[in-house]
N, C-alpha and C positions, 0 to 999 in steps of 0.2 A: 302861602304855599312855599314849600321848601323842595329843592331838587338835589338829589344825591346821585352822582355819577360813579360808575365803576367799570372795570374791564380794560382800562388802558394798559400799556406795557411796551415791551420791546419785541419786535418780530422781524424776521428777515424778509427781504423783498420777495414778493410773490405769495407771502403768507396771509393769514387771516386773523382778525380779532373781532370780538363782539363787545360793543359798549352797551351799558344799561343806564337808564336814568329813572329813578323812582321818585315820584311826586307824592308829597304828603300835605296835609292841611285841607283847605277848601278846594279840592280838585275839581269840583263841579264848575268852578269859575274859569277853567282852562278851555280855551278854544282850540288851540293847536300846540304841538310840541315839536321840537326839532333839535338839530345839532349844527353848531357853527365850529369853525376851527381857526386858530391863529398861530401862524409860524413866527419865529423870531424876526422882528423888524418889519412885519407885515400887518395889514389890517385883519380884523376878524371877518371871515367870510362864511356865507351860508354853505352848508353841506347838504342837508336834507330836512324837510319838514313833513309832518303828517297831522291832519285834523283829527280831533277826538271824536267828532260825530260821524262823518262819512268816510273817514280814512283816506281822504285825498292826499296824495303825496306830491312832493316837489323835490327835485334834485339839482345840484350844481352839475353843469355839463362835464366837469372833470371827474365826477364819480359815477355817472350814469353807467349802468351795466356791471359795476363792480360793488357798489354799496347798496344795501337794502334797509330801509327804515320800516319798522313795524311797531305795533303797540298791543298791550294787553290792558284793556280798560279795567278789568277786574282787579288787576294789581297796580293800576295807575303807573304803569311802567312803559317806557319807550326804549326800543332797542335799535342799535345801528350795527348791522352785520357788514363787515368790511372784508372783502376778498381781493385777491390780486393786488396787494398793497405795493405801492411804490415808495421810494425814499422821499419823494416830494409830498407824500401824505403825512409826513412827520409834522406834528403840531400839537398844541394843547386843544383838546376838543371840549367844547362847552355845550351843556344841555340848556335848552331855552324853552320857556313856556310863555305863550301869548294868551292873555285873558280876554274874555268877552268884554267888549267895550274898549277900555284903555288899560294900559299897564302890561308889564311883562316881568319875567324873573329869569335870572341866570343861575346855573349851577357853579360850583367852584372850579370846575375844569379837571380834565384827566389827560395825562401826557400819553401820546402815541408816538413811538419812535420806530421807524422802519430803516433797517440797516441794509446797505447794498452788498 
């Protein structure tokens, strides 16, 4: 499985961005996908996840009500709609896929910068 992210960039505080993550390869092996982020000098933290089957979602408290994760199974793509962005949302955002059983995969990351 390969993951390719897109949609990062520079936006002013209060603005919006949408990230996309397209999966290719043996996508039937994917149990769930999601987004993590890592700011300079900090650990990589969960942002949101969504299961491929039931569409169950999970969000970090810091993004609840502002970010929405969704999926298009026909396109093997997961989206992260980010609204009301704050400067503290600035980070490299990584797409993540968890496989049935064991194993996972990370995307290459996409930079999101929110200016104040």
